[in-house]
N, C-alpha and C positions, 0 to 999 in steps of 0.2 A: 921753348921746344922739346926740351927731353922730358920734361915733366908731363908734357900733355902725352906725349908718346907713351911714358910711362904706365901712365892712366889707362890709354887706350889698351894696352898690353893687358892690363889688369881687366877690363870689363870684357876683353875679347876672349880672355882665356878662362873665364869663368863656366862653371859646369852647364850653367844652362844655355848660354851661346854657343858653347860646342856641341852640346844634344842637339841643340835646333840647327846648327850646322848639317851636322851627321843625319839629322831626320831630312833633312831637305834633299841632301845627296841619293840615299836610301829611297826616298820618295820619288823623285826622278828617276831612277832605275825600274824602281817597280812599276812606274808609269809607263815607260818602254814596254816594259813586259806585257802589262794588263793593255795596252795598245795594240800591240802584235798579236795577242791571243784574241782580241775582240775583232779586228781588221783580218788577219790571216786565217784564223781557225773558226769563230762564230759566226761571223758576218755572210762567209761563202755558204755553211749549212744552212742558215737562214733563208739565204737566196734561193737554195735548192728545194727547200720545203715550200718557199712563197712561188715555185716556177720559174726560177731563174731571174726574178727583180733585181736589180741593183737599184738601190735608193739613191746613189750619188748621181745617176744620169736623169734624175725626174727633175723636171724644169717645165716652167710654164713661161712663155712670150705674151708680153703686153706692149703692142706697138713695137717700139725698138727695144725694149727693156726684157731683157732674160731673168727671171728669178727662180735660182735654183734652189728653190726647195727640198729637194732630195738629199744635199748636202747638210740643210738644217735636220733633217728627219734622221740623219746615217749619225750625227753628233749626238741627237737625243737617245737613240738606242743605244750608241756607243756610253753616254753617261748612266744610263741604267743598268748597263750590263757591269761598266767598272763600279758603280757604287754597290751593287750585287754581291760583286767578288769581294768587294772590300768588306761588306757587312759579313759575307761569310768566315772571312779570315779572323775579323775582329772577334766573332762570335766563338771560332776555335779556341783562339788564344785565352778567351774569357773563360771558357770552359777547361782549357788546362790551370789557369790559375784558381779557379774556384776549388778542382781536386786538391791542388797544392794546399790551400787555404784550410781545406776541411781537415787535413790529416793532423791530428793532435802531435803538438810537440813534446820532447820526453820531459819539460817543465810542467805543462799541463797534467800529463800522465802522472807526474808526482804529486802535484797539487790535488788532483782529484782522489789519488790514493791517502794522501794526508787527512783530506777532510773525511773520508771514508772511516779513516782510522779514527778519527777524534770524534766520530758520532759514535762508534763502536764504545771508543773510552767512555763517553757520557751516559750512554745506555749503562754500560756494566756498574757506574758511579750510582745511577739513579736505583739498580737492583740493590746494590750493598746498602743505600740509606734506606730502604724499606724493610 
């Protein structure tokens, strides 16, 4: 039993599993923030722009069955707003990463200087041989 426990601990403490657990926790917290943003800030503004229409209250009754299609529409709008906000965040993060990657490291600068010096050396050798 202790061997299996040790194997499980080894598996659970690997970097990938811990990274995934942290990502799930942060994702859940981020989801709450985005849901609040959509339902508490953005949707009331959209409702005002559309003349006070609330999607949630939209429904149709067919016989005794009530189909609340407004809830579905609200979820679709929430999805698009959430996915667009995540897209903007990822885009911003990628821009920061790209700027960091574009900066040459001191090793790259030295190697470029070394290449330039070697080219100058080779040109001087060619002139001396002529």
